[in-house]
C-alpha positions as CSV (number, residue, x, y, z in Angstrom):
1,M,100.4,25.8,-90.3
2,E,103.0,26.6,-92.8
3,G,103.3,24.3,-95.8
4,N,99.6,23.0,-95.1
5,P,97.3,26.1,-96.0
6,I,93.7,26.6,-95.0
7,R,91.9,26.9,-98.1
8,N,88.3,28.2,-99.4
9,V,87.0,29.9,-96.1
10,F,83.5,31.6,-96.5
11,I,82.7,33.7,-93.4
12,S,79.5,35.6,-93.4
13,N,77.3,37.5,-91.2
14,L,79.1,37.4,-87.9
15,T,79.3,40.3,-85.2
16,V,81.9,40.1,-82.8
17,Q,83.0,42.5,-79.9
18,Y,86.7,42.1,-78.5
19,L,87.8,43.0,-75.3
20,G,90.5,44.9,-76.8
21,G,93.2,47.1,-74.4
22,L,96.4,45.6,-75.7
23,T,99.3,47.8,-77.4
24,M,101.8,46.9,-79.8
25,K,104.5,46.3,-77.0
26,D,102.3,43.9,-75.4
27,Y,102.6,42.0,-78.6
28,E,106.2,42.3,-79.4
29,E,107.4,41.7,-75.9
30,Q,105.5,38.5,-75.4
31,R,106.9,36.3,-77.6
32,G,110.0,35.9,-75.5
33,R,108.3,35.2,-72.1
34,N,105.3,33.1,-73.2
35,T,106.3,29.3,-73.0
36,F,103.2,28.1,-75.0
37,F,104.6,30.4,-78.0
38,S,108.4,29.5,-78.0
39,S,107.4,25.8,-77.5
40,R,104.9,25.6,-80.1
41,N,104.5,22.7,-82.4
42,E,102.3,20.2,-84.1
43,N,101.5,18.3,-80.6
44,T,99.9,21.7,-79.7
45,Y,98.1,23.2,-82.5
46,P,95.6,23.8,-82.7
47,E,95.2,25.2,-78.8
48,P,94.9,28.8,-79.0
49,S,97.1,29.6,-75.9
50,A,99.9,28.2,-78.1
51,H,99.6,31.2,-80.2
52,G,100.3,33.8,-77.7
53,I,98.8,37.4,-77.7
54,Q,98.2,37.7,-82.0
55,P,99.2,40.9,-83.9
56,A,95.8,42.2,-84.8
57,W,92.9,42.6,-82.5
58,G,90.5,41.2,-84.9
59,W,91.8,38.3,-87.5
60,S,94.9,37.2,-87.6
61,L,95.4,35.1,-90.9
62,Q,98.3,33.1,-91.7
63,H,98.9,30.2,-94.3
64,I,95.5,30.8,-96.2
65,E,94.7,30.2,-99.8
66,G,91.3,31.7,-100.6
67,I,89.0,33.6,-97.8
68,E,86.4,36.0,-97.9
69,F,84.2,37.8,-95.3
70,R,80.9,39.2,-96.1
71,N,78.8,41.0,-93.5
72,I,81.5,41.0,-90.8
73,K,81.1,43.6,-87.8
74,M,83.9,44.1,-85.2
75,T,84.0,46.4,-82.9
76,L,86.3,46.8,-79.8
77,M,85.3,47.7,-76.0
78,T,88.5,49.3,-75.4
79,P,90.9,50.9,-77.4
80,D,93.6,48.7,-78.8
81,E,97.0,49.6,-80.6
82,R,97.2,46.8,-82.9
83,P,95.7,46.6,-86.2
84,Q,92.2,45.2,-86.9
85,L,93.8,42.8,-89.6
86,F,97.0,41.1,-89.8
87,Q,97.9,38.8,-92.8
88,K,101.0,36.8,-93.7
89,D,101.1,34.4,-96.8
90,V,97.5,35.0,-97.4
91,K,96.5,34.8,-101.4
92,N,92.6,35.9,-102.9
93,L,91.3,37.4,-99.5
94,V,88.0,39.3,-100.5
95,M,86.2,41.2,-97.7
96,K,82.7,42.3,-99.0
97,P,80.3,44.4,-97.0
């Protein structure tokens, strides 16, 4: 959460296949209708549904200081308009093959 960043994360040797199939419009329009998202607070964190549709089909990173991905493979089952990676308030992101 803002003001309480996650620090020093290392993720390696991970393969993830995502369903995909969403558009940027799906992401943009869900915020006003999604009661979980609009009522998000510390009592619902880290319940995934509290965050609604994410701005990326892969990793949505926010409020992180130091994160490294190594040997990460991400694929889509269905094309998706959103980017693979979204980051906001992220410091020291490292991505290695």
